[in-house]
KOLRO-618897 format. One record per residue (C-alpha): residue in three letters; x, y, z; residue number from 1. Coordinates in steps of 0.1 Angstrom, whole numbers, plus 2048, in hexadecimal, padded with zeros to 3 digits. Example, Ala and Ser with C-alpha at 12.3 -4.5 7.8 and 13.67 -1.06 7.14 Angstrom:
R rest  xx  yy  zz  nr
R  ala 87B 7D3 84E   1
R  ser 889 7F5 847   2
This chain:
R rest  xx  yy  zz  nr
R  met B9D BF5 985   1
R  val B76 BFB 97E   2
R  thr B68 BFC 95A   3
R  arg B49 C0E 957   4
R  thr B2C C27 94A   5
R  lys B23 C47 955   6
R  thr B0E C42 978   7
R  asp AF7 C56 990   8
R  ser B12 C43 9AF   9
R  trp B32 C63 9AD  10
R  gln B3A C5C 9D7  11
R  ala B4D C3F 9C9  12
R  thr B66 C5B 9B0  13
R  ala B68 C75 9C0  14
R  val B7B C65 9DF  15
R  gly B90 C5C 9CE  16
R  gly B96 C78 9B9  17
R  ala B96 C90 9DF  18
R  val BB2 C76 9EB  19
R  val BC8 C7C 9CF  20
R  ile BC2 CA2 9CA  21
R  ala BCE CA1 9F4  22
R  leu BEF C8F 9EB  23
R  cys BF4 CA4 9D1  24
R  tyr BE8 CC7 9E0  25
R  gly BE8 CC1 A07  26
R  phe C0E CB0 A04  27
R  ala C1E CB4 9E5  28
R  arg C16 CD2 9E0  29
R  tyr C0A CEC 9FE  30
R  ala C1A CD6 A1C  31
R  tyr C3D CE7 A0C  32
R  gly C34 D09 A23  33
R  pro C35 D03 A45  34
R  phe C56 CED A40  35
R  val C6F D0C A30  36
R  pro C7C D13 A51  37
R  arg C88 CED A56  38
R  phe C92 CEE A32  39
R  ser CA3 D10 A31  40
R  glu CB4 CFC A4A  41
R  thr CC5 CE4 A38  42
R  phe CCB CEE A18  43
R  gly CD9 D11 A20  44
R  leu CBA D23 A10  45
R  thr CBE D49 A11  46
R  pro C99 D62 A0F  47
R  val C9F D55 9E9  48
R  gly CAA D31 9E4  49
R  val C88 D33 9FC  50
R  gly C75 D4A 9E2  51
R  val C85 D34 9C2  52
R  leu C7B D1A 9D1  53
R  gly C50 D1D 9D3  54
R  gly C58 D24 9AF  55
R  leu C62 D0A 9A5  56
R  ser C44 CF4 9B2  57
R  thr C2C D14 9A1  58
R  ala C45 D09 985  59
R  gly C3A CE2 98B  60
R  tyr C17 CE8 98D  61
R  gly C10 D02 96F  62
R  leu C24 CE4 95C  63
R  gly C11 CCC 964  64
R  leu BEE CE0 95A  65
R  leu BFD CE8 937  66
R  leu BFC CC3 930  67
R  ala BDD CB7 942  68
R  pro BC8 CC2 929  69
R  arg BDA CA9 90E  70
R  thr BE1 C8C 92E  71
R  ser BB8 C8A 932  72
R  ala BB1 C8D 910  73
R  arg BC2 C6E 90F  74
R  ser BBA C5C 92C  75
R  ala BAF C6D 949  76
R  arg BB0 C53 966  77
R  gly BDA C4D 958  78
R  thr BD8 C77 95E  79
R  val BCF C6E 983  80
R  leu BDF C59 986  81
R  leu C00 C6B 973  82
R  ala BF9 C83 98A  83
R  ala BFB C70 9B4  84
R  gly C1B C5F 9A1  85
R  ser C2C C82 999  86
R  ala C24 C8C 9BA  87
R  thr C2F C68 9CF  88
R  leu C51 C6C 9B5  89
R  gly C52 C94 9BF  90
R  leu C56 C90 9E2  91
R  gly C6C C72 9E4  92
R  leu C82 C84 9D6  93
R  met C84 CA0 9ED  94
R  ala C87 C87 A0C  95
R  leu CA4 C79 9FC  96
R  ala CB3 C9B 9ED  97
R  pro CDA C9E 9F2  98
R  his CDB CC3 9E6  99
R  val CC1 CDD 9D9 100
R  thr CC6 CD4 9B9 101
R  val CAF CB1 9C1 102
R  phe C9F CC4 9D9 103
R  gly C92 CD9 9C3 104
R  ala C8A CC1 9A5 105
R  gly C79 CAD 9BE 106
R  ile C62 CD1 9C1 107
R  val C58 CD2 9A0 108
R  val C54 CAA 993 109
R  ala C39 CB1 9B8 110
R  gly C28 CD3 9AC 111
R  ala C22 CC5 989 112
R  gly C0B CA7 99C 113
R  ala BF7 CC8 9AA 114
R  gly BF3 CD6 98A 115
R  leu BEB CB5 973 116
R  val BD0 CA7 995 117
R  ser BB2 CBE 992 118
R  pro BAE CC3 968 119
R  gly BB4 C98 96E 120
R  val B99 C92 987 121
R  ala B78 CAB 97B 122
R  gln B86 C98 956 123
R  leu B7E C78 966 124
R  ile B65 C80 97A 125
R  gly B53 C8F 958 126
R  glu B55 C6F 945 127
R  thr B4C C56 95E 128
R  val B31 C6E 974 129
R  ala B08 C71 968 130
R  glu B05 C9A 964 131
R  arg AE8 C99 97D 132
R  thr B01 C8D 99B 133
R  arg B1F C9E 988 134
R  ala B22 CBE 99A 135
R  arg B25 CB0 9BE 136
R  ala B42 C98 9B5 137
R  gln B58 CB0 9A5 138
R  thr B52 CC7 9C5 139
R  trp B55 CAE 9DF 140
R  ala B77 C9F 9CC 141
R  asn B84 CC4 9D4 142
R  thr B81 CC1 9F4 143
R  gly B9C CA7 9EE 144
R  thr BB7 CC8 9F2 145
R  gly BA8 CD3 A1A 146
R  leu BA6 CAF A24 147
R  gly BCE CAF A19 148
R  leu BD3 CD4 A2D 149
R  ala BC4 CC1 A4A 150
R  ala BD7 C9C A49 151
R  ser BF8 CB4 A47 152
R  ala BF4 CD2 A5D 153
R  phe C00 CC4 A7E 154
R  thr C1D CAF A6D 155
R  pro C37 CCF A76 156
R  leu C30 CC5 A95 157
R  leu C3E CA3 A93 158
R  ala C5E CA3 AA6 159
R  leu C72 C8F A89 160
R  gly C88 C9C A6B 161
R  trp C76 CAB A50 162
R  pro C84 C8B A37 163
R  val C79 C74 A51 164
R  ile C53 C84 A4C 165
R  trp C59 C8F A27 166
R  ser C66 C67 A24 167
R  gly C3E C5F A30 168
R  phe C2E C79 A19 169
R  ala C3B C63 9FE 170
R  ala C2B C46 A0F 171
R  leu C0B C4F A10 172
R  gly C12 C5E 9EA 173
R  val C1A C34 9DD 174
R  leu BFC C2C 9F6 175
R  val BE7 C42 9E4 176
R  thr BEC C3C 9C2 177
R  trp BE8 C18 9CA 178
R  ile BCA C1D 9D2 179
R  ala BBC C32 9B6 180
R  trp BCF C1E 9A2 181
R  arg BB7 C00 9AE 182
R  thr B95 C17 9AD 183
R  leu B97 C2E 99A 184
R  pro B7A C27 97C 185
R  arg B81 C2A 957 186
R  pro B6B C37 93C 187
R  ala B5C C20 924 188
R  gly B60 C23 902 189
R  pro B74 C47 8F2 190
R  ala B6E C6A 906 191
R  asp B5B C82 8F4 192
R  glu B69 C95 8D6 193
R  pro B77 CB2 8E7 194
R  asp B66 CD3 8EA 195
R  ser B69 CF5 8CE 196
R  gly B76 D0F 8E8 197
R  pro B61 D26 8F1 198
R  val B7E D3A 8FA 199
R  arg B62 D5D 8FE 200
R  gly B51 D48 91A 201
R  ala B6E D33 934 202
R  val B7F D61 931 203
R  pro B6A D62 954 204
R  leu B70 D47 960 205
R  val B93 D4F 95B 206
R  val B8E D73 968 207
R  asn B78 D65 988 208
R  ser B9C D49 992 209
R  val BB4 D66 98C 210
R  leu B9B D78 9AC 211
R  ile B9F D5B 9BF 212
R  gly BC4 D55 9B9 213
R  val BCA D78 9C3 214
R  thr BAF D7A 9E6 215
R  ser BBB D59 9EC 216
R  ala BEA D60 9EC 217
R  pro BE6 D76 A07 218
R  tyr BD6 D5C A1E 219
R  trp BEC D3F A19 220
R  thr C0D D58 A18 221
R  phe C09 D6C A32 222
R  ser BE7 D59 A45 223
R  pro C07 D4F A5F 224
R  ser C1B D6C A63 225
R  arg BF9 D81 A6A 226
R  leu BF0 D68 A86 227
R  ala C14 D68 A93 228
R  glu C15 D92 A93 229
R  ala BEF D8E AA7 230
R  gly BFD D7F AC4 231
R  leu BF6 D55 ABB 232
R  ser C08 D3F AC2 233
R  pro C1A D22 AA7 234
R  val C01 D08 AB4 235
R  ala BE4 D1F AB0 236
R  ala BF3 D21 A91 237
R  thr BF5 D06 A84 238
R  trp BD0 CFD A94 239
R  cys BC1 D18 A7C 240
R  trp BD3 D0A A5C 241
R  ala BC2 CE4 A66 242
R  thr BA2 CFC A68 243
R  ile BA9 D06 A49 244
R  gly BB1 CE3 A39 245
R  val B8D CD3 A50 246
R  ala B74 CEC A46 247
R  gly B81 CEE A24 248
R  leu B71 CC8 A24 249
R  leu B4D CDA A23 250
R  gly B58 CEC A01 251
R  gly B48 CCF 9F0 252
R  ala B24 CDA 9FA 253
R  ala B27 CF5 9DD 254
R  gly B25 CDB 9C3 255
R  arg AFF CD5 9CE 256
R  ala AFC CFA 9DC 257
R  ala B00 D01 9BB 258
R  glu AED CE7 9A6 259
R  arg AC9 CF9 9C1 260
R  ala AD5 D1C 9BD 261
R  gly AE5 D1F 9A0 262
R  leu B0E D25 99C 263
R  arg B09 D47 99B 264
R  thr AF8 D4F 9B6 265
R  val B0F D34 9CC 266
R  asn B31 D43 9BE 267
R  leu B22 D67 9C8 268
R  val B1E D5D 9E9 269
R  thr B3D D47 9F1 270
R  trp B55 D67 9E7 271
R  thr B3D D81 9FF 272
R  leu B49 D65 A21 273
R  ser B66 D63 A11 274
R  ala B69 D87 A13 275
R  ala B63 D83 A35 276
R  gly B7B D6D A44 277
R  leu B98 D80 A32 278
R  ala B8A D9C A44 279
R  leu B8D D8F A60 280
R  leu BAF D89 A66 281
R  ala BB0 DB1 A5D 282
R  leu BA7 DBD A7F 283
R  pro BBD DC8 A99 284
R  his BBE DA8 AAE 285
R  pro BB0 D8D AA4 286
R  gly BB2 D71 AB9 287
R  val BAE D4C ABB 288
R  pro B88 D4C AB7 289
R  val B86 D65 A99 290
R  ala BA6 D52 A8B 291
R  leu B9B D36 A8B 292
R  leu B7A D3C A79 293
R  ser B8F D52 A62 294
R  gly BA2 D31 A56 295
R  ala B7C D20 A55 296
R  leu B6D D38 A40 297
R  phe B8B D33 A26 298
R  gly B8C D13 A27 299
R  val B6A D0A A1E 300
R  thr B6C D26 A07 301
R  tyr B85 D22 9F2 302
R  leu B84 CFE 9EB 303
R  ala B5D D08 9E1 304
R  leu B69 D23 9D1 305
R  thr B81 D0D 9BA 306
R  gly B67 CEF 9BC 307
R  leu B4E D07 9A9 308
R  cys B69 D14 98F 309
R  ile B67 CEA 983 310
R  leu B44 CF4 983 311
R  trp B45 D0F 96E 312
R  ala B62 CFF 955 313
R  ala B4E CE3 94F 314
R  arg B2C CF8 943 315
R  val B44 D10 92B 316
R  phe B5B CEC 91D 317
R  pro B44 CCA 927 318
R  thr B55 CAC 916 319
R  arg B79 CC0 91E 320
R  pro B71 CCB 943 321
R  ala B9D CC7 949 322
R  arg B9C CE1 92E 323
R  gly B8B CFE 93F 324
R  ile B99 CF2 95C 325
R  thr BBB CF5 956 326
R  trp BB3 D1B 94A 327
R  ser B9D D20 968 328
R  phe BB9 D13 982 329
R  ala BD7 D27 96F 330
R  gly BCE D44 975 331
R  leu BC3 D3E 998 332
R  gly BE9 D35 993 333
R  val BF2 D56 985 334
R  gly BE0 D63 9A1 335
R  gln BF3 D52 9B6 336
R  thr C13 D63 9AB 337
R  val C0F D86 9A8 338
R  ala BFC D8C 9C6 339
R  ser C13 D7A 9DF 340
R  pro C2E D95 9DC 341
R  leu C17 DAB 9D1 342
R  ala C05 DA9 9F5 343
R  gly C2A DA9 A08 344
R  ala C32 DC3 9F9 345
R  leu C15 DD5 A05 346
R  ala C17 DCA A2B 347
R  ser C38 DD5 A32 348
R  gly C2A DF9 A27 349
R  leu C08 DF1 A36 350
R  gly C06 DD6 A4A 351
R  ser BFE DB3 A46 352
R  ala BD7 DBD A57 353
R  thr BD3 DD6 A3C 354
R  val BD8 DC4 A23 355
R  phe BBE DA9 A2D 356
R  gly BA9 DC0 A2D 357
R  leu BAE DC7 A0C 358
R  thr BAE DA6 9FD 359
R  ala B89 DA8 A0E 360
R  leu B7C DC4 9FB 361
R  leu B8B DB8 9DB 362
R  ala B7D D99 9DE 363
R  leu B57 DA8 9E1 364
R  thr B61 DB5 9BD 365
R  ala B54 D94 9B0 366
R  trp B36 D9C 9B4 367
R  ser B37 DAE 993 368
R  gln B2F D89 988 369
R  leu B0A D96 98B 370
R  his B0B DA1 96A 371
R  pro B07 D8A 94D 372
R  arg B28 D8B 93E 373
R  leu B3E D8C 957 374
R  gly B2F D6B 96D 375
R  pro B28 D47 96B 376
R  pro B12 D39 94E 377
């Protein structure tokens, strides 16, 4: 373990945080979706059962978010390690589950790791990285989600049983937890006093986060079926999913861009590109090149927007960024939870292409942030 004061050298901390985020999001949270058909076959799940298990993942995520401000105030480093351990334990429970009850418990525990990790990493960076390079560290660490998505994208195509694959995920989690324990810095001295809680300044942040959740939910949930509807093969759809993760790694550049052009300007440009990526799936017959471009735009803008939320939260809560990030990511989760069933209902009546077109238009409402009371500081 490393003990040090705040420093301009941010790369090692950002990489360590990104690796833990990759585990918690790319494997413990988002890898669930592509394996749903296999889980359904093993446990005899109905569509309702699949929905219940998905809800358990969200419940675990919410639990982790609720715990994160308190645990991060005590130890940001400990919170990141707790997140890695929770994700690893959850993946192990799922891999070894003899029946669906244990499997559901594993989903909750794994989801809690995802809820803990982003506030913990952001707080750790705030306590160990100097202000001059902190924005870059925050946004590059956040791209761990893309790294995890890219690494797990092709696992559903492996000719192995899902318990074997999930056991491999758990073993990877043990390795990641050990590396994090060995390499993550320990802040020197006590943390600063908590912020007084500028609630008014946090409201636009939460509204922006809810909008990210609402506009991203259709993509996470319905883009595979939209691509199948457009005639793309499962292999092509897998490549598109991998493109989301690979392109998401570029979202880390948002921090440097925000330092140079300003948080509001970069946020609005990113929202515009996000709308373009969504609109591409509204085309009548998107082929493979268009689908790949759509996935790339979605990946880079989703990771950039969530990274910019972290910077926004750190400005509203300068000494307790974990608190602001908890509020922000809770808003994102609420937006996704509400939008998924609504998008499904609209798709049933209007078609999935129309849903993506309407979602793209909704993303453009972020331009209301030109008003000083609605945009980032």
